[in-house]
C-alpha positions, 0 to 999 in steps of 0.5 A: 246390037249384039256383038260376038266375040271369042269365048272367055278362058276356062279359068275366067269361068270356073274355079279349080274346085268346079274343074275338079268336080266336073272331071270327077262326075260320070259322063253326061252328068254335066250335060244333064245338069246344063240342060235342066238349068237351061230348061228352068230358066226358060220356064221362069221366062215363060212364067214372067212373060205378060198375058196377051191382055196386059200387053195389047196396048203396049209397043210390039217388039221388033227383031232386026238383023244387021251386017257390018260392012266397011265399019258401018252396020246395014240393017236388013229390010225385013 
């Protein structure tokens, strides 16, 4: 079950040196670096994915969505 909460403080995620490097970089440099990192991770995941022939006998992955109401999770029928 995925639970979403408030974000961490910046001091919990970045060191002071990293904050200084981000502040000193040109506009857009951080976004470009993050985009490149995300693209590389997506490529790694795609490369590691099993081939259709290898996964033919395995169970199918199902995604189900739930809403929490009154302290109980209610799963959607789809």
